[in-house]
C-alpha positions as CSV (number, residue, x, y, z in Angstrom):
1,M,-12.6,-16.4,6.0
2,T,-9.5,-18.3,5.0
3,E,-8.8,-21.3,7.3
4,I,-5.6,-21.3,9.3
5,P,-4.5,-24.8,10.2
6,N,-2.7,-25.8,13.3
7,V,0.6,-23.9,13.3
8,D,4.2,-24.9,13.5
9,E,6.8,-22.5,14.8
10,Q,7.8,-21.3,11.3
11,R,4.3,-20.5,10.3
12,R,3.6,-18.9,13.7
13,A,6.7,-16.7,13.2
14,E,5.4,-15.7,9.7
15,W,1.9,-14.8,11.0
16,L,3.4,-12.7,13.9
17,A,5.5,-10.9,11.3
18,L,2.5,-10.2,9.2
19,Y,0.7,-8.9,12.3
20,E,3.6,-6.7,13.3
21,R,4.0,-5.2,9.8
22,M,0.3,-4.3,9.7
23,L,0.5,-2.8,13.2
24,L,3.5,-0.8,12.2
25,I,1.6,0.7,9.4
26,R,-1.5,1.5,11.6
27,R,0.5,3.1,14.4
28,S,2.7,5.0,11.9
29,E,-0.4,6.4,10.1
30,E,-2.1,7.3,13.4
31,R,1.0,9.3,14.4
32,V,1.2,11.0,11.0
33,G,-2.5,11.8,11.2
34,K,-2.0,13.4,14.6
35,A,0.9,15.5,13.4
36,A,-1.0,16.6,10.2
37,Q,-4.1,17.6,12.2
38,A,-2.0,19.6,14.6
39,G,-0.5,21.5,11.6
40,E,3.0,20.1,12.4
41,M,3.7,18.6,9.0
42,P,4.1,20.2,5.6
43,G,1.6,19.3,2.9
44,G,-1.4,17.0,2.9
45,V,-1.3,13.3,3.9
46,H,-3.5,10.4,2.7
47,L,-3.6,7.7,5.2
48,Y,-3.8,3.9,4.7
49,I,-5.7,3.1,7.9
50,G,-8.1,0.2,7.4
51,Q,-6.4,-1.3,4.3
52,E,-3.3,-2.8,5.9
53,A,-4.1,-6.4,5.1
54,S,-4.1,-5.9,1.4
55,G,-0.7,-4.2,1.2
56,V,1.0,-6.4,3.7
57,G,-0.5,-9.6,2.2
58,A,0.5,-8.6,-1.3
59,C,4.1,-7.6,-0.4
60,S,4.7,-10.5,2.0
61,V,5.6,-12.9,-0.9
62,L,7.9,-10.4,-2.7
63,E,11.6,-10.0,-2.7
64,D,13.6,-6.8,-2.7
65,T,14.3,-7.5,-6.4
66,D,10.6,-7.4,-7.1
67,F,9.1,-4.0,-8.0
68,I,5.9,-2.3,-6.7
69,T,4.3,0.9,-7.8
70,S,2.0,2.8,-5.4
71,T,-0.6,5.5,-5.1
72,H,-1.0,8.9,-3.3
73,R,-1.9,6.6,-0.3
74,G,1.5,5.1,-0.4
75,H,2.9,5.0,3.2
76,G,1.4,1.6,3.8
77,H,2.8,0.1,0.6
78,F,6.2,1.6,1.4
79,L,6.3,0.0,4.9
80,A,4.7,-3.2,3.7
81,K,7.6,-3.7,1.1
82,G,10.2,-3.2,3.8
83,G,10.8,0.6,3.6
84,D,12.5,2.2,6.6
85,V,10.0,4.0,8.9
86,K,12.6,6.6,10.0
87,A,13.5,7.6,6.5
88,M,9.8,7.7,5.6
89,F,8.9,10.0,8.6
90,A,11.9,12.2,7.8
91,E,10.6,12.5,4.2
92,L,7.1,13.4,5.4
93,W,8.5,16.2,7.6
94,G,10.6,17.5,4.7
95,K,14.1,16.6,6.1
96,R,17.4,15.9,4.5
97,T,17.5,12.4,6.0
98,G,14.2,11.5,4.2
99,I,14.1,8.7,1.7
100,C,14.0,11.3,-1.1
101,K,16.1,13.9,0.8
102,G,12.9,15.7,1.9
103,M,12.1,16.7,-1.7
104,G,9.3,14.2,-2.5
105,G,7.0,14.4,0.5
106,S,4.1,12.2,1.5
107,M,2.9,11.3,-2.0
108,H,6.3,10.4,-3.5
109,V,8.1,8.1,-1.0
110,A,10.3,5.6,-2.9
111,D,13.2,3.3,-2.4
112,V,14.6,1.6,-5.5
113,S,16.9,-0.6,-3.3
114,K,13.7,-2.2,-2.0
115,G,12.0,-2.3,-5.3
116,I,9.7,0.5,-4.3
117,L,9.4,2.6,-7.5
118,G,7.4,5.2,-5.7
119,A,4.1,6.5,-4.5
120,N,2.5,8.8,-7.0
121,G,0.4,12.0,-6.7
122,I,-1.3,11.3,-10.1
123,V,-4.3,9.0,-9.9
124,G,-3.4,5.9,-11.9
125,G,0.2,7.2,-12.3
126,G,1.8,4.0,-11.2
127,I,-0.1,1.8,-13.8
128,A,2.1,2.4,-16.8
129,I,5.3,2.5,-14.6
130,A,4.5,-1.0,-13.3
131,N,3.9,-2.2,-16.9
132,G,7.2,-0.8,-18.0
133,A,9.0,-2.5,-15.1
134,G,7.3,-5.7,-16.2
135,M,8.6,-5.2,-19.7
136,G,12.1,-4.6,-18.4
137,I,12.0,-7.9,-16.4
138,K,10.7,-9.7,-19.5
139,V,13.4,-8.3,-21.8
140,G,16.1,-9.0,-19.2
141,K,14.9,-12.5,-18.7
142,E,14.8,-12.1,-15.0
143,K,12.7,-14.0,-12.4
144,A,11.4,-10.8,-10.7
145,V,7.8,-9.6,-10.8
146,S,6.2,-6.1,-11.0
147,V,3.2,-5.3,-8.8
148,C,0.9,-2.5,-9.4
149,L,-1.1,-1.4,-6.4
150,F,-3.9,0.9,-7.4
151,G,-7.4,2.0,-6.3
152,D,-10.9,1.8,-7.7
153,G,-10.7,5.5,-8.7
154,A,-7.6,4.8,-10.7
155,A,-9.3,1.8,-12.3
156,N,-11.4,4.2,-14.4
157,Q,-8.3,5.7,-16.0
158,G,-8.0,4.6,-19.7
159,V,-4.3,3.7,-19.1
160,L,-5.4,0.6,-17.2
161,M,-7.1,-1.1,-20.1
162,E,-4.1,-0.3,-22.3
163,C,-1.7,-1.8,-19.9
164,L,-3.9,-4.8,-19.0
165,N,-4.0,-5.6,-22.7
166,M,-0.3,-5.0,-23.3
167,S,0.8,-7.1,-20.3
168,M,-1.4,-10.0,-21.4
169,V,-0.4,-9.9,-25.1
170,W,3.3,-10.0,-24.2
171,K,3.0,-12.0,-21.0
172,F,4.7,-9.5,-18.7
173,P,5.2,-10.7,-15.1
174,V,2.9,-8.0,-13.7
175,I,0.4,-8.6,-10.9
176,W,-2.4,-6.0,-10.9
177,V,-3.6,-5.5,-7.3
178,L,-6.7,-3.4,-7.1
179,E,-7.4,-2.2,-3.6
180,N,-11.2,-1.6,-3.9
181,N,-12.2,0.5,-0.9
182,G,-15.4,1.5,-2.4
183,L,-14.4,5.2,-2.5
184,S,-13.0,7.4,-5.2
185,E,-11.8,10.4,-3.3
186,F,-15.1,12.0,-2.2
187,T,-17.4,9.8,-4.4
188,I,-18.9,6.4,-3.7
189,T,-17.4,4.2,-6.4
190,D,-20.6,2.4,-7.3
191,K,-22.1,5.7,-8.4
192,V,-19.4,6.2,-11.1
193,T,-18.3,2.7,-12.0
194,A,-20.3,0.2,-14.0
195,G,-19.8,-3.6,-13.9
196,E,-17.4,-5.8,-12.0
197,Q,-13.8,-4.7,-11.8
198,T,-12.4,-8.2,-12.4
199,D,-14.3,-8.3,-15.8
200,R,-11.9,-5.7,-17.1
201,A,-9.1,-8.2,-16.7
202,R,-11.2,-11.1,-18.0
203,A,-12.0,-9.1,-21.1
204,V,-8.3,-9.6,-22.2
205,G,-8.2,-13.2,-21.0
206,M,-6.3,-12.5,-17.8
207,P,-6.8,-14.6,-14.7
208,A,-8.7,-12.6,-12.2
209,V,-10.0,-13.1,-8.6
210,T,-11.7,-11.1,-5.9
211,V,-10.6,-11.7,-2.3
212,D,-11.4,-10.3,1.1
213,G,-8.9,-7.5,1.3
214,N,-9.1,-7.3,5.0
215,D,-8.0,-10.9,5.4
216,V,-4.2,-10.8,5.2
217,I,-3.9,-14.6,4.7
218,A,-6.5,-14.6,1.8
219,V,-4.5,-11.8,0.1
220,Q,-1.2,-13.6,0.7
221,E,-2.5,-16.8,-0.8
222,A,-4.0,-15.1,-3.9
223,M,-0.8,-13.2,-4.3
224,K,1.5,-16.2,-4.0
225,E,-0.4,-18.0,-6.8
226,A,-0.1,-14.9,-9.1
227,V,3.6,-14.5,-8.3
228,D,4.3,-18.1,-9.0
229,R,2.5,-17.8,-12.4
230,A,4.5,-14.7,-13.3
231,R,7.9,-16.2,-12.3
232,A,7.1,-19.2,-14.4
233,G,6.6,-17.0,-17.4
234,E,2.8,-17.5,-17.6
235,G,2.0,-13.8,-17.6
236,P,0.0,-11.3,-15.5
237,S,-2.8,-11.8,-13.0
238,F,-5.4,-9.4,-11.6
239,I,-6.4,-9.5,-7.9
240,E,-9.2,-7.3,-6.5
241,C,-9.0,-6.8,-2.7
242,K,-12.2,-5.7,-1.2
243,T,-11.3,-3.4,1.7
244,Y,-12.3,0.0,3.2
245,R,-10.6,3.3,3.9
246,I,-11.5,4.2,7.5
247,R,-10.0,7.8,7.4
248,G,-10.9,10.5,5.0
249,H,-9.5,10.9,1.5
250,L,-6.9,13.2,3.2
251,E,-6.5,14.5,6.7
252,A,-7.7,18.0,5.7
253,E,-10.8,16.5,4.1
254,D,-13.3,18.7,6.0
255,A,-11.7,21.8,4.5
256,F,-12.5,20.5,1.1
257,L,-16.0,19.3,1.7
258,G,-17.4,22.4,3.4
259,G,-19.9,20.5,5.5
260,Y,-20.8,17.9,2.8
261,S,-20.5,14.2,3.7
262,Y,-20.3,11.4,1.3
263,R,-20.7,8.6,3.9
264,T,-22.1,8.2,7.4
265,Q,-20.3,7.8,10.7
266,E,-22.3,4.6,11.2
267,E,-20.7,3.1,8.0
268,I,-17.2,4.1,9.2
269,D,-17.8,2.7,12.7
270,A,-19.0,-0.6,11.2
271,W,-15.6,-1.1,9.5
272,K,-13.8,-0.5,12.8
273,T,-15.4,-3.6,14.5
274,P,-13.4,-6.7,15.3
275,D,-15.0,-8.7,12.5
276,K,-14.0,-6.2,9.8
277,D,-10.9,-4.3,11.0
278,P,-8.0,-6.2,9.4
279,I,-5.7,-5.9,12.5
280,L,-8.3,-6.8,15.1
281,R,-9.5,-9.7,13.0
282,F,-6.0,-11.1,12.6
283,A,-5.2,-10.7,16.2
284,S,-8.4,-12.6,17.2
285,R,-7.4,-15.4,14.8
286,L,-3.9,-15.6,16.1
287,L,-5.2,-15.9,19.7
288,A,-8.0,-18.3,18.9
289,E,-6.1,-20.7,16.6
290,G,-2.8,-21.1,18.5
291,G,-0.7,-18.6,16.6
292,A,0.0,-16.2,19.5
293,S,-0.6,-15.4,23.1
294,Q,-1.8,-12.0,24.4
295,A,1.7,-11.5,25.7
296,D,3.1,-11.9,22.2
297,L,0.7,-9.3,20.9
298,D,1.5,-6.9,23.8
299,E,5.2,-7.3,23.1
300,I,4.7,-6.5,19.4
301,E,2.6,-3.4,20.4
302,D,5.3,-2.1,22.7
303,R,8.0,-2.7,20.1
304,V,6.0,-1.0,17.3
305,S,5.1,2.0,19.5
306,K,8.8,2.5,20.4
307,Q,9.8,2.2,16.7
308,V,7.3,4.8,15.7
309,E,8.3,7.3,18.4
310,E,11.9,6.9,17.6
311,A,11.1,7.6,13.9
312,V,9.3,10.8,14.9
313,E,12.3,11.9,17.1
314,F,14.7,11.1,14.2
315,A,12.6,13.2,11.8
316,L,12.3,16.2,14.1
317,A,16.0,16.2,14.9
318,S,17.0,16.1,11.3
319,E,17.9,19.1,9.2
320,D,15.4,20.6,6.8
321,A,15.6,19.7,3.1
322,D,18.1,21.6,1.0
323,P,16.1,23.6,-1.6
324,E,19.2,23.9,-3.8
325,L,18.7,20.2,-4.6
326,I,16.0,21.2,-7.0
327,F,18.8,22.2,-9.5
328,D,20.2,18.7,-9.3
329,I,17.0,16.5,-9.2
330,T,14.4,18.5,-11.1
331,F,16.3,20.8,-13.5
332,A,19.6,20.1,-15.3
333,D,22.2,22.8,-15.9
334,Q,19.8,25.6,-15.1
335,R,21.3,27.2,-12.0
336,P,20.7,30.9,-12.1
């Protein structure tokens, strides 16, 4: 566990902001899960519950001018990078006020104004996009960085080794953030993946580190070091965040599995405990080490809950997406 020293007001405010952002993701995802299970939302959803510290810690040191690419489990990344929860909810409900006008849905939330190049329904689909963004930054001689958030399932895609090599050879300002939750859809990752994930980066000479992905401060510190290197022109870094996905691969998981189970309820419950759950852990540290009072945390809870419910109301009150948009954003000059 990363040590938190005695806090001053600035650091206290920063830690409370980290906590609030993680809690916003958790409460948003819980509300989305409730709607999905009730059949109130179009399409499937893949929730980020349990992994909040890795996304928030990684994005906490980035600017709007920095880029991120995401995964099919992208709601948490979208909110961690500063995406608007109302626009995200409207997108999930397929509304015109959605961040992609209701045409992208859960797996394609994006906001280029915030550097969010998009979630991606293709496993590993964000890897080459992040590398391309890094190349653009390099060619443009900018101080921005590109961050690829990807999972352990995507780590077995061949494009990863190609992009790790390319980013290292040309010193692209790319930070590769592997969120290793030990699960590749419905498969235990250790059953299909050999060796250590960080050795893939070390094979091309890239600095690599493994951190506790459920410790937001540990992730933030590793990320800050990597971002500083990239901005200084020293090239890419690889960060493996060990974390855990508490919910299923998707909310309709049982319909896919047909009674099969790839993990036990006891395992899931163990990751919900105060010593492992990233939000409960950080709340305990804030209280124990002088960063916050219980009243502070209660106030944040109330504020976040209100924000989430307002986002739901906004989404439900918005007009449905316009299907005619497909002729503008998918096909060109092909109106019947």
